[in-house]
TORKOL-4160 file (C-alpha; in steps of 0.2 Angstrom, whole numbers, padded with zeros to 4 digits, m for minus):
461
<pt num="1" X="m0067" Y="0587" Z="m0790"/>
<pt num="2" X="m0077" Y="0602" Z="m0783"/>
<pt num="3" X="m0084" Y="0606" Z="m0800"/>
<pt num="4" X="m0090" Y="0588" Z="m0803"/>
<pt num="5" X="m0098" Y="0588" Z="m0786"/>
<pt num="6" X="m0108" Y="0604" Z="m0790"/>
<pt num="7" X="m0113" Y="0597" Z="m0806"/>
<pt num="8" X="m0120" Y="0582" Z="m0798"/>
<pt num="9" X="m0130" Y="0593" Z="m0785"/>
<pt num="10" X="m0137" Y="0604" Z="m0800"/>
<pt num="11" X="m0142" Y="0588" Z="m0809"/>
<pt num="12" X="m0151" Y="0581" Z="m0793"/>
<pt num="13" X="m0159" Y="0598" Z="m0790"/>
<pt num="14" X="m0165" Y="0599" Z="m0808"/>
<pt num="15" X="m0172" Y="0581" Z="m0807"/>
<pt num="16" X="m0182" Y="0585" Z="m0790"/>
<pt num="17" X="m0188" Y="0601" Z="m0798"/>
<pt num="18" X="m0194" Y="0591" Z="m0813"/>
<pt num="19" X="m0203" Y="0578" Z="m0802"/>
<pt num="20" X="m0213" Y="0593" Z="m0793"/>
<pt num="21" X="m0217" Y="0601" Z="m0809"/>
<pt num="22" X="m0223" Y="0584" Z="m0816"/>
<pt num="23" X="m0234" Y="0581" Z="m0801"/>
<pt num="24" X="m0242" Y="0599" Z="m0804"/>
<pt num="25" X="m0245" Y="0595" Z="m0822"/>
<pt num="26" X="m0254" Y="0579" Z="m0817"/>
<pt num="27" X="m0265" Y="0589" Z="m0805"/>
<pt num="28" X="m0269" Y="0601" Z="m0819"/>
<pt num="29" X="m0273" Y="0587" Z="m0830"/>
<pt num="30" X="m0285" Y="0580" Z="m0817"/>
<pt num="31" X="m0293" Y="0597" Z="m0815"/>
<pt num="32" X="m0296" Y="0597" Z="m0834"/>
<pt num="33" X="m0303" Y="0580" Z="m0834"/>
<pt num="34" X="m0315" Y="0585" Z="m0819"/>
<pt num="35" X="m0320" Y="0600" Z="m0829"/>
<pt num="36" X="m0324" Y="0589" Z="m0844"/>
<pt num="37" X="m0334" Y="0578" Z="m0833"/>
<pt num="38" X="m0344" Y="0593" Z="m0827"/>
<pt num="39" X="m0348" Y="0599" Z="m0844"/>
<pt num="40" X="m0353" Y="0581" Z="m0850"/>
<pt num="41" X="m0364" Y="0580" Z="m0835"/>
<pt num="42" X="m0372" Y="0597" Z="m0839"/>
<pt num="43" X="m0375" Y="0591" Z="m0857"/>
<pt num="44" X="m0383" Y="0575" Z="m0850"/>
<pt num="45" X="m0394" Y="0585" Z="m0839"/>
<pt num="46" X="m0399" Y="0597" Z="m0853"/>
<pt num="47" X="m0403" Y="0582" Z="m0863"/>
<pt num="48" X="m0413" Y="0574" Z="m0849"/>
<pt num="49" X="m0423" Y="0589" Z="m0847"/>
<pt num="50" X="m0439" Y="0587" Z="m0856"/>
<pt num="51" X="m0441" Y="0599" Z="m0871"/>
<pt num="52" X="m0458" Y="0601" Z="m0864"/>
<pt num="53" X="m0459" Y="0616" Z="m0853"/>
<pt num="54" X="m0468" Y="0606" Z="m0840"/>
<pt num="55" X="m0454" Y="0608" Z="m0828"/>
<pt num="56" X="m0454" Y="0623" Z="m0818"/>
<pt num="57" X="m0444" Y="0638" Z="m0823"/>
<pt num="58" X="m0436" Y="0640" Z="m0806"/>
<pt num="59" X="m0429" Y="0622" Z="m0806"/>
<pt num="60" X="m0420" Y="0625" Z="m0823"/>
<pt num="61" X="m0413" Y="0642" Z="m0817"/>
<pt num="62" X="m0406" Y="0635" Z="m0801"/>
<pt num="63" X="m0398" Y="0620" Z="m0810"/>
<pt num="64" X="m0391" Y="0632" Z="m0823"/>
<pt num="65" X="m0384" Y="0644" Z="m0810"/>
<pt num="66" X="m0376" Y="0629" Z="m0800"/>
<pt num="67" X="m0368" Y="0622" Z="m0815"/>
<pt num="68" X="m0361" Y="0639" Z="m0821"/>
<pt num="69" X="m0354" Y="0643" Z="m0804"/>
<pt num="70" X="m0345" Y="0626" Z="m0803"/>
<pt num="71" X="m0339" Y="0628" Z="m0821"/>
<pt num="72" X="m0332" Y="0645" Z="m0817"/>
<pt num="73" X="m0322" Y="0639" Z="m0802"/>
<pt num="74" X="m0315" Y="0625" Z="m0812"/>
<pt num="75" X="m0310" Y="0636" Z="m0827"/>
<pt num="76" X="m0302" Y="0649" Z="m0815"/>
<pt num="77" X="m0292" Y="0634" Z="m0807"/>
<pt num="78" X="m0287" Y="0628" Z="m0824"/>
<pt num="79" X="m0281" Y="0645" Z="m0829"/>
<pt num="80" X="m0271" Y="0648" Z="m0814"/>
<pt num="81" X="m0262" Y="0631" Z="m0816"/>
<pt num="82" X="m0259" Y="0634" Z="m0834"/>
<pt num="83" X="m0251" Y="0651" Z="m0830"/>
<pt num="84" X="m0240" Y="0643" Z="m0817"/>
<pt num="85" X="m0235" Y="0630" Z="m0830"/>
<pt num="86" X="m0230" Y="0643" Z="m0843"/>
<pt num="87" X="m0221" Y="0654" Z="m0830"/>
<pt num="88" X="m0211" Y="0638" Z="m0824"/>
<pt num="89" X="m0207" Y="0633" Z="m0842"/>
<pt num="90" X="m0201" Y="0651" Z="m0846"/>
<pt num="91" X="m0190" Y="0652" Z="m0830"/>
<pt num="92" X="m0183" Y="0635" Z="m0834"/>
<pt num="93" X="m0178" Y="0640" Z="m0852"/>
<pt num="94" X="m0171" Y="0656" Z="m0846"/>
<pt num="95" X="m0160" Y="0647" Z="m0833"/>
<pt num="96" X="m0154" Y="0634" Z="m0846"/>
<pt num="97" X="m0150" Y="0648" Z="m0858"/>
<pt num="98" X="m0140" Y="0657" Z="m0845"/>
<pt num="99" X="m0130" Y="0642" Z="m0841"/>
<pt num="100" X="m0127" Y="0638" Z="m0859"/>
<pt num="101" X="m0122" Y="0656" Z="m0862"/>
<pt num="102" X="m0109" Y="0655" Z="m0848"/>
<pt num="103" X="m0102" Y="0639" Z="m0855"/>
<pt num="104" X="m0100" Y="0646" Z="m0872"/>
<pt num="105" X="m0093" Y="0662" Z="m0866"/>
<pt num="106" X="m0080" Y="0652" Z="m0856"/>
<pt num="107" X="m0075" Y="0642" Z="m0870"/>
<pt num="108" X="m0074" Y="0657" Z="m0882"/>
<pt num="109" X="m0061" Y="0665" Z="m0869"/>
<pt num="110" X="m0051" Y="0649" Z="m0869"/>
<pt num="111" X="m0049" Y="0649" Z="m0888"/>
<pt num="112" X="m0049" Y="0668" Z="m0891"/>
<pt num="113" X="m0030" Y="0668" Z="m0892"/>
<pt num="114" X="m0029" Y="0654" Z="m0905"/>
<pt num="115" X="m0038" Y="0664" Z="m0919"/>
<pt num="116" X="m0051" Y="0651" Z="m0923"/>
<pt num="117" X="m0064" Y="0656" Z="m0935"/>
<pt num="118" X="m0083" Y="0656" Z="m0931"/>
<pt num="119" X="m0086" Y="0639" Z="m0939"/>
<pt num="120" X="m0073" Y="0631" Z="m0927"/>
<pt num="121" X="m0080" Y="0640" Z="m0912"/>
<pt num="122" X="m0097" Y="0633" Z="m0917"/>
<pt num="123" X="m0090" Y="0615" Z="m0917"/>
<pt num="124" X="m0082" Y="0617" Z="m0900"/>
<pt num="125" X="m0097" Y="0626" Z="m0892"/>
<pt num="126" X="m0110" Y="0616" Z="m0883"/>
<pt num="127" X="m0126" Y="0615" Z="m0893"/>
<pt num="128" X="m0145" Y="0614" Z="m0889"/>
<pt num="129" X="m0156" Y="0600" Z="m0895"/>
<pt num="130" X="m0175" Y="0600" Z="m0891"/>
<pt num="131" X="m0188" Y="0587" Z="m0893"/>
<pt num="132" X="m0203" Y="0589" Z="m0905"/>
<pt num="133" X="m0213" Y="0598" Z="m0892"/>
<pt num="134" X="m0198" Y="0610" Z="m0888"/>
<pt num="135" X="m0199" Y="0605" Z="m0869"/>
<pt num="136" X="m0184" Y="0594" Z="m0866"/>
<pt num="137" X="m0167" Y="0603" Z="m0867"/>
<pt num="138" X="m0152" Y="0592" Z="m0869"/>
<pt num="139" X="m0134" Y="0598" Z="m0868"/>
<pt num="140" X="m0122" Y="0589" Z="m0880"/>
<pt num="141" X="m0103" Y="0591" Z="m0877"/>
<pt num="142" X="m0090" Y="0589" Z="m0892"/>
<pt num="143" X="m0079" Y="0574" Z="m0889"/>
<pt num="144" X="m0061" Y="0578" Z="m0885"/>
<pt num="145" X="m0048" Y="0572" Z="m0898"/>
<pt num="146" X="m0032" Y="0574" Z="m0888"/>
<pt num="147" X="m0032" Y="0556" Z="m0880"/>
<pt num="148" X="m0032" Y="0550" Z="m0898"/>
<pt num="149" X="m0016" Y="0560" Z="m0903"/>
<pt num="150" X="m0008" Y="0555" Z="m0887"/>
<pt num="151" X="m0011" Y="0536" Z="m0891"/>
<pt num="152" X="m0004" Y="0539" Z="m0908"/>
<pt num="153" X="0012" Y="0547" Z="m0901"/>
<pt num="154" X="0014" Y="0533" Z="m0889"/>
<pt num="155" X="0011" Y="0519" Z="m0902"/>
<pt num="156" X="0023" Y="0528" Z="m0914"/>
<pt num="157" X="0037" Y="0529" Z="m0901"/>
<pt num="158" X="0035" Y="0511" Z="m0896"/>
<pt num="159" X="0035" Y="0506" Z="m0915"/>
<pt num="160" X="0051" Y="0516" Z="m0918"/>
<pt num="161" X="0059" Y="0508" Z="m0902"/>
<pt num="162" X="0056" Y="0491" Z="m0908"/>
<pt num="163" X="0062" Y="0495" Z="m0926"/>
<pt num="164" X="0078" Y="0503" Z="m0919"/>
<pt num="165" X="0081" Y="0488" Z="m0908"/>
<pt num="166" X="0079" Y="0476" Z="m0922"/>
<pt num="167" X="0089" Y="0486" Z="m0934"/>
<pt num="168" X="0104" Y="0487" Z="m0922"/>
<pt num="169" X="0102" Y="0470" Z="m0914"/>
<pt num="170" X="0119" Y="0461" Z="m0914"/>
<pt num="171" X="0122" Y="0443" Z="m0911"/>
<pt num="172" X="0127" Y="0440" Z="m0893"/>
<pt num="173" X="0139" Y="0426" Z="m0898"/>
<pt num="174" X="0156" Y="0434" Z="m0896"/>
<pt num="175" X="0166" Y="0434" Z="m0912"/>
<pt num="176" X="0183" Y="0427" Z="m0913"/>
<pt num="177" X="0196" Y="0441" Z="m0912"/>
<pt num="178" X="0206" Y="0441" Z="m0928"/>
<pt num="179" X="0224" Y="0439" Z="m0924"/>
<pt num="180" X="0233" Y="0456" Z="m0926"/>
<pt num="181" X="0251" Y="0457" Z="m0931"/>
<pt num="182" X="0262" Y="0464" Z="m0918"/>
<pt num="183" X="0268" Y="0481" Z="m0923"/>
<pt num="184" X="0287" Y="0480" Z="m0922"/>
<pt num="185" X="0296" Y="0496" Z="m0917"/>
<pt num="186" X="0309" Y="0501" Z="m0929"/>
<pt num="187" X="0327" Y="0498" Z="m0922"/>
<pt num="188" X="0339" Y="0513" Z="m0927"/>
<pt num="189" X="0357" Y="0513" Z="m0925"/>
<pt num="190" X="0372" Y="0521" Z="m0933"/>
<pt num="191" X="0390" Y="0517" Z="m0938"/>
<pt num="192" X="0405" Y="0528" Z="m0941"/>
<pt num="193" X="0414" Y="0524" Z="m0957"/>
<pt num="194" X="0427" Y="0532" Z="m0968"/>
<pt num="195" X="0414" Y="0541" Z="m0978"/>
<pt num="196" X="0405" Y="0548" Z="m0963"/>
<pt num="197" X="0391" Y="0542" Z="m0952"/>
<pt num="198" X="0379" Y="0528" Z="m0959"/>
<pt num="199" X="0362" Y="0526" Z="m0951"/>
<pt num="200" X="0352" Y="0510" Z="m0951"/>
<pt num="201" X="0333" Y="0506" Z="m0949"/>
<pt num="202" X="0331" Y="0487" Z="m0945"/>
<pt num="203" X="0348" Y="0484" Z="m0952"/>
<pt num="204" X="0343" Y="0492" Z="m0968"/>
<pt num="205" X="0354" Y="0507" Z="m0973"/>
<pt num="206" X="0343" Y="0523" Z="m0971"/>
<pt num="207" X="0355" Y="0537" Z="m0975"/>
<pt num="208" X="0373" Y="0542" Z="m0974"/>
<pt num="209" X="0379" Y="0559" Z="m0967"/>
<pt num="210" X="0395" Y="0561" Z="m0978"/>
<pt num="211" X="0410" Y="0570" Z="m0970"/>
<pt num="212" X="0428" Y="0568" Z="m0969"/>
<pt num="213" X="0431" Y="0574" Z="m0952"/>
<pt num="214" X="0415" Y="0571" Z="m0941"/>
<pt num="215" X="0410" Y="0560" Z="m0927"/>
<pt num="216" X="0396" Y="0558" Z="m0914"/>
<pt num="217" X="0398" Y="0572" Z="m0901"/>
<pt num="218" X="0400" Y="0568" Z="m0882"/>
<pt num="219" X="0386" Y="0578" Z="m0873"/>
<pt num="220" X="0391" Y="0576" Z="m0855"/>
<pt num="221" X="0398" Y="0559" Z="m0853"/>
<pt num="222" X="0389" Y="0551" Z="m0867"/>
<pt num="223" X="0386" Y="0552" Z="m0886"/>
<pt num="224" X="0368" Y="0560" Z="m0888"/>
<pt num="225" X="0359" Y="0548" Z="m0899"/>
<pt num="226" X="0340" Y="0548" Z="m0899"/>
<pt num="227" X="0327" Y="0537" Z="m0908"/>
<pt num="228" X="0312" Y="0548" Z="m0903"/>
<pt num="229" X="0315" Y="0561" Z="m0909"/>
<pt num="230" X="0328" Y="0553" Z="m0921"/>
<pt num="231" X="0343" Y="0564" Z="m0918"/>
<pt num="232" X="0361" Y="0563" Z="m0916"/>
<pt num="233" X="0373" Y="0576" Z="m0910"/>
<pt num="234" X="0387" Y="0577" Z="m0922"/>
<pt num="235" X="0404" Y="0587" Z="m0921"/>
<pt num="236" X="0412" Y="0592" Z="m0937"/>
<pt num="237" X="0426" Y="0605" Z="m0939"/>
<pt num="238" X="0425" Y="0609" Z="m0921"/>
<pt num="239" X="0406" Y="0614" Z="m0923"/>
<pt num="240" X="0392" Y="0604" Z="m0915"/>
<pt num="241" X="0374" Y="0602" Z="m0921"/>
<pt num="242" X="0359" Y="0591" Z="m0921"/>
<pt num="243" X="0356" Y="0580" Z="m0936"/>
<pt num="244" X="0339" Y="0571" Z="m0939"/>
<pt num="245" X="0343" Y="0555" Z="m0948"/>
<pt num="246" X="0325" Y="0551" Z="m0954"/>
<pt num="247" X="0322" Y="0569" Z="m0961"/>
<pt num="248" X="0340" Y="0568" Z="m0967"/>
<pt num="249" X="0344" Y="0586" Z="m0962"/>
<pt num="250" X="0353" Y="0597" Z="m0949"/>
<pt num="251" X="0339" Y="0604" Z="m0938"/>
<pt num="252" X="0350" Y="0616" Z="m0927"/>
<pt num="253" X="0363" Y="0630" Z="m0929"/>
<pt num="254" X="0381" Y="0625" Z="m0927"/>
<pt num="255" X="0389" Y="0629" Z="m0910"/>
<pt num="256" X="0405" Y="0627" Z="m0901"/>
<pt num="257" X="0398" Y="0618" Z="m0885"/>
<pt num="258" X="0382" Y="0608" Z="m0881"/>
<pt num="259" X="0377" Y="0601" Z="m0864"/>
<pt num="260" X="0360" Y="0591" Z="m0862"/>
<pt num="261" X="0347" Y="0596" Z="m0849"/>
<pt num="262" X="0336" Y="0582" Z="m0842"/>
<pt num="263" X="0319" Y="0581" Z="m0834"/>
<pt num="264" X="0323" Y="0565" Z="m0824"/>
<pt num="265" X="0332" Y="0553" Z="m0835"/>
<pt num="266" X="0326" Y="0561" Z="m0851"/>
<pt num="267" X="0335" Y="0574" Z="m0861"/>
<pt num="268" X="0323" Y="0589" Z="m0865"/>
<pt num="269" X="0334" Y="0603" Z="m0871"/>
<pt num="270" X="0352" Y="0608" Z="m0873"/>
<pt num="271" X="0364" Y="0622" Z="m0867"/>
<pt num="272" X="0373" Y="0628" Z="m0881"/>
<pt num="273" X="0387" Y="0641" Z="m0884"/>
<pt num="274" X="0392" Y="0651" Z="m0900"/>
<pt num="275" X="0410" Y="0654" Z="m0906"/>
<pt num="276" X="0411" Y="0669" Z="m0894"/>
<pt num="277" X="0407" Y="0659" Z="m0878"/>
<pt num="278" X="0390" Y="0666" Z="m0876"/>
<pt num="279" X="0377" Y="0653" Z="m0869"/>
<pt num="280" X="0358" Y="0650" Z="m0873"/>
<pt num="281" X="0346" Y="0635" Z="m0873"/>
<pt num="282" X="0339" Y="0626" Z="m0888"/>
<pt num="283" X="0325" Y="0612" Z="m0888"/>
<pt num="284" X="0325" Y="0596" Z="m0897"/>
<pt num="285" X="0319" Y="0604" Z="m0913"/>
<pt num="286" X="0334" Y="0615" Z="m0913"/>
<pt num="287" X="0324" Y="0630" Z="m0909"/>
<pt num="288" X="0331" Y="0643" Z="m0897"/>
<pt num="289" X="0321" Y="0645" Z="m0881"/>
<pt num="290" X="0333" Y="0654" Z="m0870"/>
<pt num="291" X="0342" Y="0668" Z="m0880"/>
<pt num="292" X="0360" Y="0666" Z="m0883"/>
<pt num="293" X="0366" Y="0681" Z="m0872"/>
<pt num="294" X="0372" Y="0674" Z="m0856"/>
<pt num="295" X="0390" Y="0672" Z="m0850"/>
<pt num="296" X="0386" Y="0656" Z="m0841"/>
<pt num="297" X="0371" Y="0645" Z="m0838"/>
<pt num="298" X="0369" Y="0632" Z="m0824"/>
<pt num="299" X="0385" Y="0623" Z="m0818"/>
<pt num="300" X="0392" Y="0611" Z="m0830"/>
<pt num="301" X="0409" Y="0604" Z="m0825"/>
<pt num="302" X="0420" Y="0597" Z="m0838"/>
<pt num="303" X="0415" Y="0579" Z="m0841"/>
<pt num="304" X="0401" Y="0580" Z="m0829"/>
<pt num="305" X="0382" Y="0582" Z="m0829"/>
<pt num="306" X="0374" Y="0599" Z="m0828"/>
<pt num="307" X="0367" Y="0605" Z="m0811"/>
<pt num="308" X="0359" Y="0621" Z="m0804"/>
<pt num="309" X="0343" Y="0620" Z="m0814"/>
<pt num="310" X="0326" Y="0612" Z="m0813"/>
<pt num="311" X="0316" Y="0609" Z="m0829"/>
<pt num="312" X="0301" Y="0604" Z="m0818"/>
<pt num="313" X="0301" Y="0621" Z="m0809"/>
<pt num="314" X="0306" Y="0630" Z="m0825"/>
<pt num="315" X="0322" Y="0638" Z="m0817"/>
<pt num="316" X="0340" Y="0639" Z="m0822"/>
<pt num="317" X="0355" Y="0649" Z="m0815"/>
<pt num="318" X="0363" Y="0662" Z="m0826"/>
<pt num="319" X="0377" Y="0674" Z="m0827"/>
<pt num="320" X="0376" Y="0691" Z="m0835"/>
<pt num="321" X="0387" Y="0706" Z="m0834"/>
<pt num="322" X="0398" Y="0697" Z="m0821"/>
<pt num="323" X="0384" Y="0694" Z="m0809"/>
<pt num="324" X="0373" Y="0678" Z="m0806"/>
<pt num="325" X="0354" Y="0677" Z="m0805"/>
<pt num="326" X="0340" Y="0665" Z="m0810"/>
<pt num="327" X="0329" Y="0665" Z="m0825"/>
<pt num="328" X="0316" Y="0653" Z="m0832"/>
<pt num="329" X="0317" Y="0644" Z="m0849"/>
<pt num="330" X="0308" Y="0658" Z="m0857"/>
<pt num="331" X="0323" Y="0669" Z="m0853"/>
<pt num="332" X="0313" Y="0679" Z="m0840"/>
<pt num="333" X="0322" Y="0685" Z="m0825"/>
<pt num="334" X="0316" Y="0677" Z="m0808"/>
<pt num="335" X="0330" Y="0682" Z="m0796"/>
<pt num="336" X="0340" Y="0698" Z="m0801"/>
<pt num="337" X="0358" Y="0697" Z="m0807"/>
<pt num="338" X="0367" Y="0704" Z="m0792"/>
<pt num="339" X="0376" Y="0690" Z="m0783"/>
<pt num="340" X="0394" Y="0684" Z="m0785"/>
<pt num="341" X="0388" Y="0666" Z="m0786"/>
<pt num="342" X="0372" Y="0656" Z="m0784"/>
<pt num="343" X="0367" Y="0638" Z="m0780"/>
<pt num="344" X="0350" Y="0630" Z="m0784"/>
<pt num="345" X="0346" Y="0611" Z="m0783"/>
<pt num="346" X="0328" Y="0611" Z="m0787"/>
<pt num="347" X="0320" Y="0614" Z="m0770"/>
<pt num="348" X="0310" Y="0630" Z="m0764"/>
<pt num="349" X="0325" Y="0639" Z="m0759"/>
<pt num="350" X="0341" Y="0646" Z="m0767"/>
<pt num="351" X="0358" Y="0649" Z="m0759"/>
<pt num="352" X="0366" Y="0666" Z="m0765"/>
<pt num="353" X="0385" Y="0670" Z="m0762"/>
<pt num="354" X="0388" Y="0688" Z="m0757"/>
<pt num="355" X="0404" Y="0695" Z="m0749"/>
<pt num="356" X="0412" Y="0679" Z="m0745"/>
<pt num="357" X="0397" Y="0670" Z="m0737"/>
<pt num="358" X="0382" Y="0660" Z="m0742"/>
<pt num="359" X="0364" Y="0666" Z="m0738"/>
<pt num="360" X="0347" Y="0657" Z="m0739"/>
<pt num="361" X="0333" Y="0665" Z="m0750"/>
<pt num="362" X="0317" Y="0659" Z="m0756"/>
<pt num="363" X="0312" Y="0659" Z="m0774"/>
<pt num="364" X="0306" Y="0677" Z="m0774"/>
<pt num="365" X="0323" Y="0682" Z="m0767"/>
<pt num="366" X="0317" Y="0685" Z="m0749"/>
<pt num="367" X="0330" Y="0682" Z="m0736"/>
<pt num="368" X="0325" Y="0666" Z="m0725"/>
<pt num="369" X="0341" Y="0665" Z="m0714"/>
<pt num="370" X="0350" Y="0681" Z="m0710"/>
<pt num="371" X="0367" Y="0673" Z="m0704"/>
<pt num="372" X="0379" Y="0669" Z="m0718"/>
<pt num="373" X="0389" Y="0652" Z="m0719"/>
<pt num="374" X="0404" Y="0646" Z="m0727"/>
<pt num="375" X="0393" Y="0632" Z="m0736"/>
<pt num="376" X="0374" Y="0629" Z="m0737"/>
<pt num="377" X="0365" Y="0615" Z="m0746"/>
<pt num="378" X="0345" Y="0616" Z="m0744"/>
<pt num="379" X="0336" Y="0599" Z="m0745"/>
<pt num="380" X="0317" Y="0599" Z="m0743"/>
<pt num="381" X="0313" Y="0611" Z="m0728"/>
<pt num="382" X="0330" Y="0610" Z="m0721"/>
<pt num="383" X="0347" Y="0617" Z="m0724"/>
<pt num="384" X="0364" Y="0609" Z="m0720"/>
<pt num="385" X="0377" Y="0622" Z="m0717"/>
<pt num="386" X="0395" Y="0625" Z="m0711"/>
<pt num="387" X="0403" Y="0640" Z="m0703"/>
<pt num="388" X="0419" Y="0642" Z="m0692"/>
<pt num="389" X="0422" Y="0623" Z="m0692"/>
<pt num="390" X="0404" Y="0619" Z="m0685"/>
<pt num="391" X="0392" Y="0609" Z="m0695"/>
<pt num="392" X="0373" Y="0614" Z="m0693"/>
<pt num="393" X="0356" Y="0607" Z="m0698"/>
<pt num="394" X="0343" Y="0621" Z="m0698"/>
<pt num="395" X="0326" Y="0623" Z="m0704"/>
<pt num="396" X="0320" Y="0637" Z="m0715"/>
<pt num="397" X="0316" Y="0648" Z="m0700"/>
<pt num="398" X="0334" Y="0647" Z="m0694"/>
<pt num="399" X="0329" Y="0635" Z="m0679"/>
<pt num="400" X="0344" Y="0624" Z="m0675"/>
<pt num="401" X="0342" Y="0605" Z="m0677"/>
<pt num="402" X="0360" Y="0599" Z="m0674"/>
<pt num="403" X="0377" Y="0607" Z="m0671"/>
<pt num="404" X="0393" Y="0597" Z="m0673"/>
<pt num="405" X="0412" Y="0602" Z="m0674"/>
<pt num="406" X="0422" Y="0597" Z="m0689"/>
<pt num="407" X="0441" Y="0597" Z="m0692"/>
<pt num="408" X="0446" Y="0614" Z="m0700"/>
<pt num="409" X="0460" Y="0607" Z="m0711"/>
<pt num="410" X="0449" Y="0595" Z="m0721"/>
<pt num="411" X="0437" Y="0606" Z="m0730"/>
<pt num="412" X="0438" Y="0619" Z="m0744"/>
<pt num="413" X="0422" Y="0626" Z="m0751"/>
<pt num="414" X="0413" Y="0625" Z="m0767"/>
<pt num="415" X="0418" Y="0637" Z="m0781"/>
<pt num="416" X="0415" Y="0637" Z="m0799"/>
<pt num="417" X="0433" Y="0640" Z="m0802"/>
<pt num="418" X="0440" Y="0627" Z="m0790"/>
<pt num="419" X="0437" Y="0609" Z="m0784"/>
<pt num="420" X="0431" Y="0607" Z="m0766"/>
<pt num="421" X="0434" Y="0593" Z="m0754"/>
<pt num="422" X="0422" Y="0595" Z="m0740"/>
<pt num="423" X="0424" Y="0588" Z="m0723"/>
<pt num="424" X="0406" Y="0582" Z="m0723"/>
<pt num="425" X="0396" Y="0573" Z="m0736"/>
<pt num="426" X="0377" Y="0572" Z="m0738"/>
<pt num="427" X="0368" Y="0560" Z="m0749"/>
<pt num="428" X="0349" Y="0560" Z="m0752"/>
<pt num="429" X="0340" Y="0544" Z="m0751"/>
<pt num="430" X="0322" Y="0548" Z="m0753"/>
<pt num="431" X="0316" Y="0557" Z="m0738"/>
<pt num="432" X="0331" Y="0552" Z="m0728"/>
<pt num="433" X="0348" Y="0561" Z="m0729"/>
<pt num="434" X="0364" Y="0551" Z="m0726"/>
<pt num="435" X="0376" Y="0563" Z="m0717"/>
<pt num="436" X="0395" Y="0559" Z="m0715"/>
<pt num="437" X="0405" Y="0570" Z="m0704"/>
<pt num="438" X="0424" Y="0568" Z="m0704"/>
<pt num="439" X="0432" Y="0566" Z="m0687"/>
<pt num="440" X="0450" Y="0565" Z="m0694"/>
<pt num="441" X="0458" Y="0561" Z="m0710"/>
<pt num="442" X="0453" Y="0542" Z="m0710"/>
<pt num="443" X="0437" Y="0541" Z="m0699"/>
<pt num="444" X="0420" Y="0549" Z="m0700"/>
<pt num="445" X="0403" Y="0549" Z="m0690"/>
<pt num="446" X="0387" Y="0543" Z="m0699"/>
<pt num="447" X="0370" Y="0550" Z="m0696"/>
<pt num="448" X="0353" Y="0548" Z="m0704"/>
<pt num="449" X="0341" Y="0563" Z="m0705"/>
<pt num="450" X="0323" Y="0562" Z="m0709"/>
<pt num="451" X="0317" Y="0577" Z="m0719"/>
<pt num="452" X="0299" Y="0574" Z="m0715"/>
<pt num="453" X="0299" Y="0574" Z="m0696"/>
<pt num="454" X="0316" Y="0581" Z="m0693"/>
<pt num="455" X="0323" Y="0566" Z="m0683"/>
<pt num="456" X="0341" Y="0563" Z="m0683"/>
<pt num="457" X="0348" Y="0546" Z="m0679"/>
<pt num="458" X="0367" Y="0542" Z="m0676"/>
<pt num="459" X="0373" Y="0526" Z="m0684"/>
<pt num="460" X="0385" Y="0517" Z="m0671"/>
<pt num="461" X="0399" Y="0508" Z="m0680"/>
C-alpha cells in the first residue's frame, strides 16, 4: 500500500514538473516568434529604406544599432532558454534511466536463483518505448500469467469433482434387501455303542472312535464334551485324553487324571497327572502350559470342582518338594514353596499355613496380619477368622469389625487330608456376605456383612 502511494506521488510530481516545463517551452516559443517579428520588421525597414542615399547616414546607423542591440538581447534570451531545455531533458532522461535500472536490477535479483537465460530476463524486464522525437518515455510492464494458471487449476479441480460425483452417484432409492439364508449352527452329539463312540453332525454320522473298552470321561462331576473346540474327554484302558471328533484325532497325551479349570463357567484348561502321580496343566489344544512336575495343583476334592486358583489373575496353588506355594500358568513361581498348606480364592490376599496356624499375606508374600488363626477366609478387603472359639471379622490392616464366641465342639478345620465341619458358614452374594454362626447343635445366628462399606447387620429370626 505504501509503495502504491509513493508511486502515485511520483506520478503526480512528474505531471506537475511536465506542466512547468511545458509552460517554459511555450515562453521560449513566444521568444522565438518575437525574434522572428523583429527580423521581419528589420527587413521591412531595410526594404522601405530608399536605395537612394538621400537619407542621412546618421539615421541609418542609429536604426541599425538599435536593431542589432534588440536582436542580440533576443538571441541571448533564446539561447539561455534553449540551454535550460536541454539540461532539463538531460536530467529527465538520467532520472528515468536510473529508475529503470533499479527496477531491472531488482527483478534480476528475484530471478537470479532460477537460472533463467538472458532472453527470459529480457522478456521479464521493463522496457523503454520512445516516440518519434525521442522525448516521451513510456514504461511497459510484462503481464503476469500466474492468475491464468490459478484459474486453470480451479477449473480443473471443479471439473474433476463434478466428474467424480457423477461417476459415483448412486440412486438414493433404497434397494430391497435380498433375503439371506440363516446360517444354522451345526449340532454335534455323540453316542456310546458296542463299537466305540459315534459322533454326529446334524444327525449325520461324522466319525466313529473305535474301541472295545472306552467311554466319556468324567471331568469333575460331568463328562467334558465341547462343540467349540470340538473335543471329548475319553478314558480308555484307565488312560484319559482329549479327542477332536472333527479333526478325527487324539490331540493330547494320555494321562491318569484330568480336572477342568474354568474362567467363570467356561472350561479353559485341564489339570492332568501322569502315571507317576505328577501334575501339570494342558490347554484345550492338548499342549502343556504348566510343566508336569508338581506333587499337587490347586485343591480338587474327589467328585468336586477344582478350587484354589484364579485363571483371571493367572495364579494357582502348587506343591513341590513337600511344601506349598503359588505359581502362574506359565509355571513361574509367585510365592515360594515354603508353607505346610496354602489357601487362595481369587482375591488380593492368600492364607498360608505355618506351624499349626493360618496367616494372611498379600500376593507378594508380605505379611498383612501378624496374628495366626485356626481358620481364615479372605473376601474383598476383609478376612473372616476363628481362633480359640472366637469368630472375628477383620480388615487387611488387622482392625476388628466384629467379635463373636462360637461353640468349641462344633468345628474342625480345613485340611487337605480331612473333611471339616465349621461352626460357621459364610456365603458370598455379590458385595454382601451371608454369615451363619452356630449357637448350638440346631440353632444359628444370621448376619449380613457389606464388604463395600463394612456394615454388619444382624438378621432377627
